[in-house]
N, C-alpha and C positions, 0 to 999 in steps of 0.2 A: 041313423046314417041313411042318406039317400044316394041313389045312383046318380053320378054327375052327368050322364047323358039323358036319362029319361025322367029323373026325379022320383022314381019309385023307391019306396022304403026298402032298405036292405036289412034282412034279418041276420044278426050276428050270433054266433055260438061261442060259448065259453066251455072249453073242455079241460079235463085234467091233463097233467103232463106225464108222459111215460118215462119211467126210470128203471134201472136195473140195480140190484145188489148182488154181490157174489160172495157166497160162503166158501172161502178158499182153504181147503185142507192142505196144509204145507208140510213138507219134509225138508229140513235143512241139512247141509253137510255136517253141521255140528251135532246133529241128532235131536234137535228140538222139533217136536211135532205138535201141531195144533192148528187152530183157525187164525187167520190173519185179521187183525183189526188196525185201522188207521186212526190217527188223531187228525181232525180236520184243521186245515190252515185257515179256512174262512168260517164266518158265522153260520151256524152255531159251532163254536170251537169245542168239540166234544169227540169222544171216541166213537167210531162207527164202523160198520161193515163197509168194505170198499164198494163203490158204485157211483152212479151218476146218471145223467140224462141221455136218453136215446136221441141221436141226431136224426133229422129228417132224411129219409131215404136209407136208413141203416136198420138192419134186423136187430132184434133184442139180443140175439146170440153174439153178433158182431159187437154190439155195444158193451156186452158183458166182458168179452175178451179185451176190447180196447180200454175200458175203464180199469180193469184189473191190471193191465200192463202199465197204464199211465200212473196209477197210484201206488203200485207195489214193485214195479220194475221186473215183474215176472210174467212169463207166458203161462197161461193156464189152459188146462184141458177141461172143458165143460163136461160134467158127468150127467147132469139132468136138471130140468127145471124143478124147483122145489115147491114154490107156492106163489100166489099173487096177493099182495097186501094193498088194500084200496081204501081204508078208512080215510075220509076227507080230512080228519084231524091228525093224521099220522106225521105230517110235516107242517110246522107252524108258519112256513113261508108261503105255502100255496098248496092246492090239492094235487098231490103227486100219487100216481099208481106205480108200485114197484113190482116187477117180475124178478123173483129171487132165484138164483141158480146155485147149485153146488158144483164146485170145481176142485181140481187137484193141481198142485204145483210142486216143483222141487227147486231148491235153491235158497239163497238168502235174500229175503225181501228188503227193499230199500224204499223209504218214503220218497215220493215224488209228486209232481203236479199239485193237486189239492190237498195232499197229505204232508204234515210237517213232522210226524213221528209214526212209528209202526211197531206193532208187537205181534208175537205169536202166543196164543194162550189156549188153555184147555177150559173146561167148564168152571173149574174152581178159580180161575185167574181173571175172569171177565171183569173189567173195571165197572164201578157203579155208575160213572158218568157216561152214559150211552145216549146218543142222539136219536131223534125220530122215534120210531117203534122198534128199534133194533133189539131191545131187551126181549120183546115178544118174539121176534124172529129167531133169536138165539135160543130162547126157551123152547119154541116149536122144534127147532133143529135138534137140540140135545134130548128132547123127549120124544123124538120121532113121530111127531103129530101129523105130518103130511107125507 
């Protein structure tokens, strides 16, 4: 690609996309406690940790709160940043880097936005069909690796 004014070659860069995932520890009024997982409405249609892309001009903390609200209908309190996952193969669509947060929420989650179903589960109830590298993230979380 060349500059339209002077004709000099313009160097372009291809960077990974920043994303967030939120490990939401939830307490419901019915007494069900555990982590929230969503079933994705869009491809890949799998169970996943709630999350999504960071918008331009948005902090990763704001993105985590926004994505949690959009997908679970719950306001969350971010507890801490858990870990960053950056394997270029972690998402088959493109190279995404995820900053994972641990958060707390109270209430009954409802699937919304990119989620068509939702569940609260403990370590023994995690579905086999998880997207991306979310099995690794959940293993790290339950094994306190980070």
